[in-house]
N, C-alpha and C positions, 0 to 999 in steps of 0.2 A: 503494500499499500503505500502510495506517495505521502510524505509528510513534510513538515517545514524544516525537519531536520537537516543540516548541511547546505540549506539554501542561504546564498548570501544575499544580505540587504545593505544599500548604501544609504546613509542617513546623513542630510546636511542641514544644518540649522546653526544660527549664530547664538542660541540660547543653550548653555551648557546643562541646564536642568532639564531640558527637553531631551537632549542627546542622551543624558544619562538615564532618564525615565523610560525612554524608548529602548535604549541598549538593553537595559535590565530586562524589560518586558520581552524582547524578542530573544535575547540569548537564554532565558529561562525556556523558551519553547524549541530550543536547539539551533536557532539561526546563528549564522556568521554575521558578525556586524562590523561595518567600516564606517567611520565617522569624518565628517569635514565640518569645520565652524566657519568656513568662509566658501563664497562662490568660486574663488580662484582654487582652493584646494580641492574643492568637489570636481571641478573641471580636469584638474590634473589626474584626479582618481580615475575618471571617466576615461581619459586617455590610454590608461594602463590595465585597466579591470573591467571585467563585464559583470556587474551584478545580477542576481536572479530578479531584484526588485529594488526600487529606489523611492525613499521618502525625502522630499525637499520641503523646506520651510518656503513659503513665498517671499517673505521680506528679509533679505539679509543684508549683504553690502549694498544691494541695489533694492528699490521698491518691487522690482520684478525678477529677482534672482531666481526664483523657483520656477518661473516660467522659462527663463533663459536655460537653466539646467535641463529641464524637462525637453526643451526643444534640442540641445545638444545632444543629450542621451538618446533620444529617439531617432535623430539623425544618423548616429553611430550603430546603436542597437535597437531597431524598430520594435522588436517582439519584447523588450523588457518593460514590464509594467511600471507606471510612475504613480505615487501617490503625493499630491501636493497638500500640506498641511499648513494651516494659519490661524492667527488670533485676529486677522484683520477685520472680520464681520464684527467680532466682539469690540475691538479697538475703535473702528471708524464707522460702522454701519454700512460699509460697502460690501456688496453682495457679489460673489463670483459663483459660477456653476457651470456644469457640463451638459446642460440641457438641450441647447440648440446646437445644430450642426455648425453654425458660425463660431460658436464658443468652442466646440470641439477642434476646429481649424486653427483657432488662434491659441488655444490652450491644449499643448500637446500631452496633458497628463491623462491617465485612465481614470483617476478618482481624485475627487477635491473633499478634504475633511477639515473641520474645525478642531483646533487644538483641545486637548483635554478629554479626548474620547477614551471610554474604558478599554482596558486591554483585551477583554473578550470580543468586543467590537472590532477592534483593530486586528486581531488575529482572524476573525470572520472574513474580514474584507481583504486581508492578504491571501486567505486561502482561496476565495473567490477569484482574485486576479491571477493566482499562480494555477488555477484549475486543479485544486488539491480536494 
């Protein structure tokens, strides 16, 4: 049976608390975790490593770092699922989504989630994306 064990996830977020929290949750279920605290670090990891899944914060060095990373990863590895996580809606009231074809063309991510989701919810979404 396919499991999340030994799947590699790239997490890019400028908030060390989020990186730590996600890393703990995902290593607990057997995933290998690679982390980056800047868009630049994440870009250099993408150049050298193909993760099974990526989780990018929307706003890091730039307001659209997550979108840029998602675009670059998808260009190199189109089959790798990308989750963009953000606290933007809570912070600013701005809404993003992947409902329309227009948004899907512009936002190269497979899933868009608000920060602070429960570990079970994240695990369920990852399994769906990896078809496990």
